[in-house]
N, C-alpha and C positions, 0 to 999 in steps of 0.2 A: 949659775943662777938664772940666766936667760932661758935655758932649756927647762928648768923646773917650772918657771912661770908658764911657758907654753904648754907643758904637760898638765898643769893645774887647770888652765883655761879649757883645754880639750876635755879633761875629766868632768868639769862642771857642765859643759855643753852636752856631753854624753848622758850624764845623769838626768839633766833637764829633758832631753829628748826621750829618754826611757820613761820618765814620769808622764810626759804628754802622750806617748804611745799607749801606756797602760790605761790612762784615763779615757782615751778614745775607744779603746777596746771595751772598757766597762760601759761606756755610753752606748756603744753599738748593740750591746746585749739587751738594751731596753726594747728595741725593735718594735716601735709603734707602727701601726698600719696607716699610711697616708694615702687614701684613695681619691683621685681626682675625678669629680663628676663633671662630665662635658655638657653642661647646660647649653653652651653655645651651639653645639651640633644638634641638640634636640630642638632648640628654638628655630634654627635655620630651616627645619623640615616640618614645622608645625602647620596644622590645618585646622579648620573650624571644628572638625570632629575630635582631633587630638588635644586641642587647647585646654579643655576643662581638666583633663588628667594631668597635663603639665603644670597647670596652675595649682592643682591640689598637691603635687609633689614639691613645687617650689613657690609657695605663696608669697614669700618675701621678695621674689623677683618681679612681681607684677603690682604696680601701683593701682590702688582701687579707684583712682580718679579717672582712669581710662577704661573705655568699653572694650569688649572683646574684639570688635571690629578694628580698633586701633592696632592691636597686636598682630592681627592677621595681615593688615595692610603693611605694617612695618616689616614683617618677616618676608613679604613678597616684593618689597621695593627693590628695584634694579640695582641701586647703589649698595644697598645692604647685601644683596646677593654676591656682589663683587667682594665686599668686605669679608663675608663668611668664607668665600672660596680662598682668599689669601690666608685667612686664619687656619683653615683646614690644611692647606698646603704646608704652612710653616710648622704646624703642630700635629702633623700626621702621626708622629711618634712623640708622646709626652712622657715616656718612661724615665728619661734622665731628670727632667724637672720634678717628677713625682718622687724619685729617689732623693733628690736634694732637699725637698720639703720634708720628707720623712726623717732625714738626718737632722734638719733644723728642729723638728718636733722632739726627737730623741734627746737633743741637747737641752731644749726647754724643759722637758720632763725631769732631766737629771738635776738641773739647777733650781727648778720650781716644781716640786712634787705635786703641787695643787693643779698644775696644768692638765687640761683634758683635751684630747685631740678633737679639733673642730671638723666640720664638713668642709671640704675644699671644692669650690664650685667655679668653673670657668664661664666667662660670658664675653660679650663685646659691649662697648659703650661709646661708639662713634668716635673712637680715637681721642677720648678725653684723658690725655696722658698725665694730667695733674691728679687724676683720681683713679689710678690704674690698679690699686689693691685696696681692699677694705678688710679689716680684721675686727672681729668681735669675739666674745668668749666661746661662741658655739659655731660660728660660720666664718670662713675665709672666702672672699670673692676676688677673682683675678680676671681682669679685662685683657684677654689675649691679643686684641687688636692694637694694644700699646706695646707689644713686644715682638714685632715682626722683623726687626733688624734695623740697625741705625741708619742704613742707607735706603730704606724702603721708600718707594715713591709716595706713599701716603704721608710721609713726614717731611717732605721737601720745604714746607713753609714754616717748619719748627726750627728755632735757632739750633745751630750745630751743637753747642754745649749741652743742650737739653736732650737732643735726639741720640746722643752717645749712649744713653742708658736704655733706649727703647729696643732691647734685645732679650731673647729668652733666657740668657744666662743671668739676667738681672732680677728675674722673678723672685728667687729665694732671698736675694739681698734686700729687695724692697720689703718682703714679708718680715725679715729679721728686723728691719728698720721700724716697721710698725709695732712689732712686739717690744722693741726697745723703748718706744714712746710710752707704751702701756705700763712698763715696769720701772721707768725712771722718774725720780722726783724732780719736778720743775720748780725752781726757786721763785719766790715772790719778788725778790730783788732782781733788778734787770740791768746790772752793770755788764759791761762787755765781758768781764771775766766770768760772771755767772752764766752767761749764754755760751761762752766757749766751753766751759766745763760741762754744761748740760749736753751739748753736742758730743763732747769727748766721752761722756758716759755711754751714749748711744753707739759710738764707734767701738768702744771697748766691748760693749755687749755683743756686737757683731763678731769681734775677735773670738769670743768665747763660744758663740752658738753656731757660727758658720766658719770654722777653722779651715774647711776645705776650699774656701775662696781665698784669693790673694789679698794682701793689704790694699793694693790698688783697687781691686774690685769692691772691697768693703766700703771704701770712701768714695768710689765713683770717679777715680782718676785713671788716666792712662799710666803706663809704667813710667813714661818720660815725665809726666806731671808729678808723680810721687817722688821720683828721683830729684826733681827740682826743689820740692818742698824739703826733702831731707838735706840736700846740699846747702840750702839757704835758711835752715831752721834757726841758726844763731842770729842771722840778720833780721828775720821776721820778729823774733822775740825782742831783740834790742829796739826795733822800731816801735813796738807796742809799749815798751817800758819807758823809753826816752820821751815819747810824746804823751805819756801819762794817760794811756787809753784803757788800761786794765779796769779801773774803777769808774770809768766814764759811763754816763747814762745816755749818751748821744745816740739817738735812734738810727742815725745814718750809718753807724758802724756796722750794723747788721747787713745792710746792702753792700758795704765795701768788703766785708771779710767773712760773712757767715752764710748768707743765702746763695743759692745757685747763680752763677754768673760766669761769663767767659774768662774773666781774670779778676784778681784781687786789685783793689784800688789804693795803692800807696801814694798816688799822685806823683809818681816818678816815671817818666815815659819809658825809660829803658827797662825798669823792673816790671811795670804793669804789663808790658807787651809779652813778657816771658812767663809771668806767673800764672798758675791755675787759680780758679776761684776757690772760695771757702777756706782760705788759709787759717782763719780763726778757728774753724772746726778742727783742722789738722793740729794746731797747737794745743787746743783743749784735749784732744786725744792723747798727745804726748804727756800732758800733765796728769791725766788719769792713769796712764800706764805707769808713770813714775810713782804715783800714790800706791798703786797695787803692788809694786815691787818693794816699796819701803814699809808697808803695813800689812799685818796679818789679819785681813778682813775678807769676808766672803763677797761674792758678786752681788748678792742681795743687799748686804750692808753698804757697799759702795754706791749702789744705785739710789739709795735713799739718803745718803750723806749730803750735807750742805756743801756748797762750793767753797766756803771758808775752810771747812774741815779738810777737804781734799787738797786745796791749794797750800794751806799752811803746813800740811804734813806730807807733801809730795817730794820736797827737796828737789824740785824740778830744775834741771840744768840742760839747756839746749845743746844739741850736738854741734860741734865746731868743725 
């Protein structure tokens, strides 16, 4: 009996892996072209003579409230030149990033046939790491100076838990996150559970459109942080339930468990010191995963489903 059960588990895993492999093969055949336009390199070399042509090619990159002299002065500023040099050194070869973005776009096209490939434009924005990617229907802008590497000297005054994501491998993850926001329904209700599931939708979206990234990379954890969340999943859930937090509208819960932070705030010294931040997002992710496993719904249908629909039909049980 024991060996039959083991054989059955192996068979299910093999069938599941084969389905995923066949799906990825089908998606790869879409083969969208994702060409990165290096505006950052062009602007770094701009002159008074070449500026008009650059403005014509990229009008959306130049605010009309500034005169041409402002842009020439900015491009020739000594600190800016150091910034441009660091970006050029780190991104002398952008092919890997380009291929990852292309794979993301192939997945978006498969699940959202109405998706059209946007222009991908790289720039610098004075290390404004909170606004490092912008996504519209026609244009994607990536500020490369926010992806020079977690330990880069430019980032020494940024909290460690934030600079962990300031690396080139994070670019496609951040882009997937912005598209997740565009396609996900955000509920008008603002209970803690509503917000957890909203973030859970976005993380599941990443599972589907960037499967080539690890789960830790998709949520922005180290492997050790993800292992901690998995090992303590049952405790986290019990804490939320026993303290009746799920349907609370206390705004402070977002800062404790949802927004970026060095750790989650259970107000228990030994737990807080070890925990990663955003554990509410992690639990929301597990609820959405359970919902997708229990129900025959498409990605699109899940993204617009209410948090009540998802929670009530997820049959979620934390790992023990």
